[in-house]
N, C-alpha and C positions, 0 to 999 in steps of 0.2 A: 471111217468110225463104225464099227459094228453096232447094229440095232436089232431089237428082238421084239418088233411090233407083231401081233398076231394078224392072221388073215381078216379077221373080223374088224380089227382096228383099221386095217389098210383099206376098208371099204369106204371108210371116211376121207374124202377128198383133201381135206386140211391136214389129216395125219399122214396120207400118202405124199404129199408135197413135202412136209417136214421131214419125212423119212428120207427123201431123195436128198435134201439139203445136209441132213446130219450124216449120211453116208458118203458125201463128199468131202467131209471134213477129215484131215489127216494129223491133227493135233499138233501142227509145227510151232504154233505160238507166234507167228509172225504178226498176228494181228494185235497181240499185247503192245507192241512198239509203237502204235499209231492210235491206241485207245485213249481218249482224253481221261475218262474215269478211272482207268488203272494208272494213269500217269499221276493223277491227283491223290487217289485213295491208295495206291500200292497193293490192292488186294486182288488176288487171282479170280475171285468170284465176281469182281466188278470189271472183268476183261470179257471180250466176246467169248474167247475159249471157255472161260468159267461158266458163262451164261449158258453156252451150248450145252455143257454137261448138266447143268441144272434143268434145263428145258427138256432134255432128253429123258431124264429120270423121271421128271414130272408127267410128261406125256405118255411114256412107255407104261408107266405104273398107274396111269389114270388117277394120279394122287390128288388130293385136295390141296391146292397150294397153301404152303405155310408161310408165316410172317417173314422167315429169312429169305426164302426165294422170292418172294414178291418184292421185298426191298431191293435186292440186286437187279432184278428185271426192270423196276421203277427207276433204278439209277442209270439205265442206258439211255443215252441221248438220241439213239437212232441217227447219229451223224453218218453213218456207214463208211467211215474211214477204213474199218476192217475189210470191207468189200473191195476197195481200191488195193488194198495191201495183200489180200489173200492170194496165194499162188494157185490155190485149188478151185478157185470159183464158187466159194461157198456163199449162197444167196442169204446172206444173215438177215437181210430186210423181212423176207417172207417169214422166217423162222420166228422172229421176235414178235411179228405182228400176230402170228398165230398164238404165240405163247400169251400175249397181252389179252387176245380175246378169250382164250381158256381161262386166264385169271379172272377177267371181268364176269365170266359165267359161274365160276365156282367159288370164288374168295369173298368173304364179306369183310370189307375194309372198315376200320374205325369210322365212326360218324363223322369225324372232321374232314377225314379224306374224301368220304362218299360226298359229303356236302359241298366240297370245294370243287370236285370233278363235276358234279351236276351243275353247279353255277356256271363254270367255263363252258360246259357243253350248251347251256342255254342262253349264253350271252355272246361269246366271241364270234361264232358264225353268222351273227345277226347284226349287220351294221347299224341299225337304229338303236336296238338294245345296248350295243357296245359304245355307241356315243353316250347314251345316257349314264351308262356305268362310268365312263370316264370323266363325265362331269361330276358325278358323285365322288370319284377317286380325288379329284382336284380339291373338292371342298375338304374331304377328310385328310388329305395329306399331312397337314400340320399335326394330326394326332397319330401319324405313323408310328413313332417311337413307343407309344403307350400300348400298341397292339400286342397281345400275348404270344400270337403265332407269327413266325418269320415269314410264313407264306402270305400273310395278310399284309405285312409290313412291305414285302416285294410287290404285292399288287398295287399299292398305294404308290410306291416309289416309282414304278413303271410308267405311271400315268403321265401323259405329256404336258408340258406348261401351256400349250394352246391346243384346241381342237379345231382341226381346218373345217371351213365351210363346206356343205355337201356339194359335189360337183355333179351338175346335170349330164356331164359326159358319161357317167356310170349307168345312166338309165337306158332301157332297151331302144336301141335306135341303129341308124346306118349313117356312115361318114364317107363321103366320095373322096377319092384320090385327088390331091392337088397337082401332083406330077403325073406324067404319062402312065396309065394305068398297066400294072403288071400282074396283079393278083387280088384275090378277095379273101380276107382273113377275118376270123372271129377273135375278138380280144376277150379273154377272161378278167373280169374286173375284180373277182375275189370277194372277200367278206371284211376281215380286219382291216385290210388296206384301205378300204373305202372309208373307214372311220379314222385311221391313224394318218394317212398321208394321201391326199387327193392329187397331188402333183405328179405321182408316178404314172398313173392312167392317162392324165391329160398330156404328159409328154410323150408317151408310147403313141397315143392316137395321132399327135401332131408329126411325129417322124415317120410314122408309117405312111400317113397320107403324103407326106411331103416326097417319099421315094416310091411312089406309085400303088399304094394298096387302098383298096376299098375296105373299110373298117366296120364290122357289124359287132354290136353288143346284143347277143341273142336273148330273146324273151325267155325267161325261165331258168336261166343259167345263174349260178351264184357260188356259194362256198364248195371248194373241191372235196371236203370231207375229211381232210388230212387231221384236223384237230381232234375230232372224235374217233377217228380210226386209230390214232396212235394211244388213246386211251382205252382202246379195246371194245369200244362201243360200236360194234360192227353194223348193227341194224340201223343206227342212226347214221353213221358215215356212208353206207351204201344207198340209203333213201336220199341223202343229199347228193351223192355222186350220180345216182340215176337221174335226177332233174337235169344235170348238166349234159349227160349222155344224150337223153331226148331232145334237149334244145339244140344241141350241136348237130345231131343226126338230121334233125328238121331242116336246118340250114343246108346241110350237105346235100339233102335230097330236094331242096329247093334250088335256090340260085346257085349253090355250090360253095364249097371252101377249099382254098389251097392250103391252108394252115389254121391252127388254133394257137393264138399267140398267148404266152403266159409270162407275166414280169415278176412274179414271186416264185422263186425256184421251189421252195417247199411245196406249193401247190403243184408245179410242173412235175415233180417226181412222182406225186400221187396220181395225177392225170394220166402220166405215161404208163402207169401200173394198173389202170382201170381194166385192161384185157385180162390181167391175172385176177383182179378182184371179182369180176364179174364172169368168170370162165364157167361157172356152173348155173348161170342165170339166163332167163329168156333174152336179156339184153346183151348177151355175150358177143354177138355179131357186131353190134353197133359200139360197144365198148372198144372192141379192137379196132374198129374204123377211127374212133376218137383218139385212141392211143397213138395210132399211126402217124397221124397229121399234128399232134400237139408238138409244139416248139417253144423253147425258151425264147425271149425276145432277142438274145444276142445270136440265136441260130437264124433267125429269120432276117435280121439286119445283114448279117455276113452273107447271106444269099443275095440281099438287095445291092451289094457292091457300092457302099457308101464311099465316095470319093475322099481322097486324102485332103486334110485341112492344114493351113500353116502352122508351124510350132507355136506353142503357147508356153509363156513363161510360168508354168504351174506344174507342180509335182502331185500325182495321184497316187495314193496308196491303195492298192487294190485288194479288198478283202474277199476271198473266195468262200461263198457260202457252202456248206457241208451238202446241202441238197443239190446244188449246182455241179460241184467238182466231184462228188462221190455219188451221189444219187443218180445224177444224168451223165456223169463222166464228161461234162463240159469245163474244160480248163483253159483253153487258149482264146476262144471267141472274144470274150469281154476285153482282155487285155489287148488283143490285136485290133479291136474296134476304137478303143481309147488311144492307142497310139497313133492309128490313121487320123484320128480327130484332132491331133497334134498335142496331146497331153504326154508328159513324161511319166512313165508307169514304173512304180516300185512295188515290191511284195516283201511282207514281213517275214521274219524267220517263222519256222514251223507253220507255213501258211496251210498246212494240211489239217491242223487242230481247230476244233470247234470253238467258238466264241461263248458258248454256253445258253444261247436262246433257245434253240431246238423246240419250235412251237410253243408249247406251253411249259416247257421244261424249267425256264428261269421262274416260274410261278410256283411249280411244285417242288422244285430241288434248289431253293435259292442259294444256299450255302455252296454246293458245288458250283452252279451257275455263276456266281460271284468270283469264285477263284479262277475259272476259265475266261471270264470278261476281263479281269485284271491282267491276266498273261497276255491275252490278245492286244489288249491296249498298250501294254508296254512294248510289245514288238512292232506295233504299228507306229507309236510315237517315235520309236528309234530310228525310223526312216524320215522324220522331220517333213512331213507332207503338208501341202496346201489344203488337200481335201482327201477324204477317204470315200472310195466308191464300193458299193456292194449291189449285189442283185437280188436281195431278199429283204422284204420289210421287217422280218423278225431280228434279223442281224442288225439291221439299221436302228431299231429301238433299243436293242441290248447295247449297243456300242455308242449311241447318241450322247449319254450322259456321261461325261468324263473324257470324250475323245479330245477335246481341246480345239478341233479344227471341225469344218462342217462335214458331215456324212450324208452322201446322197446316192440315190440310185443312179447305176451305170447308164440307164437310158436317159435320164435328165441331163447328164454331161453331154451325151451325143447328140441329143436334140438341141442343145446350147450351141454346141459347135457347128451346127448345120442349119442355123437360122432361127432357132427357138429362143424364148426368153431364158435369162439367167435363173438357175434354180433357186427358188426362195430360201432354202435352207442355208445358202451361202451368206446370207445376211443376218442370219439368227445369232443368238448368244450361245456360246458353247463352253460349258465348264470343263473342269479338269479333276475334280475330287471324286475318287472312286474308293468306297469303304468295301474291305475285304473281310468277312467273319472268318474266324478260325474254323478249320476243318477237323482238327485233331484234338 
């Protein structure tokens, strides 16, 4: 793609990077075939290629974003399926992140949009605040249908029926390996996950210790910054990410780390991109160090060579989170591990398509999200599984209502198969009703 940025514009590192990305696009349109929003809406402007044209025009002309452009950029899930499909290696993630930051700086949203984004940015990354908000949502859920805004209804509907007790395993501390020691790792305990599902971190700590890892929860580490980063709130996301970089760098310089283990794939995609995010920051060198040893939990468990288990009479439908299969390009490890653990693993049709969670997308774009959720659940149910496994808390929350079967984190099943307790979610109630609003 030809671009016409001026030398002065190219002095800006963000513009320079976007120019590189834009020039790598050859207009082939392969990305439209795997774009969820294009499949649902059928509008070229809601495809990666269409958004690339809009972003190019906006940045080159230093244009104040208009309502139409913002609408189509906001509708992007950042599922990154386009990056998996693209034959030219267009790094769409960095481009759309730049566009969102540009919009955040130059576009005044309607008051309701600004208020919603402010609330989400002030609550979701903070586990204690999030827990209080979930409690309020549970109380207000019976009034959901009376809410005039679909996004407020979505927020109430997404609240879980039960809020798990606080897990002390999430506090800064160290855990000694119970098996022969092989490595020392830091576990990223996250933010929303600590409020929504404490079983995931507990299971991760157990299985890592069992197979020879000393596990540290670093003091000062917390939210990865993804939630605010994808809203274009760069100052907030970088401030949060910087705390993680400092916390993990201190551990690396102290007793040392072989890996930073992340069990929420959306966070993993962001942490692995810290080197890019901080490339022009005094923390650049430490950010690169952190990114280089960041690993999804399936990556580290594959290295630990978990032994094969006896076959189990259970069919697991594996849901591939977009942030794992597209963002991190990890596609086989979780399935291989589940098969080694004795489970029969099946995949739904169109497994490359997003479930509609995408961080806060299901709260800010509830109609599109609901359509994608319904499609994903239909393909999962078609496999008649006993369990659905996923590697991302957002996907688990999105699909949990209406799945009809337990939905658990992959690491919980692996922990169970290798000596841990049965995942608590396997004994919970699972509904099947899914309401899908009209999009047209």
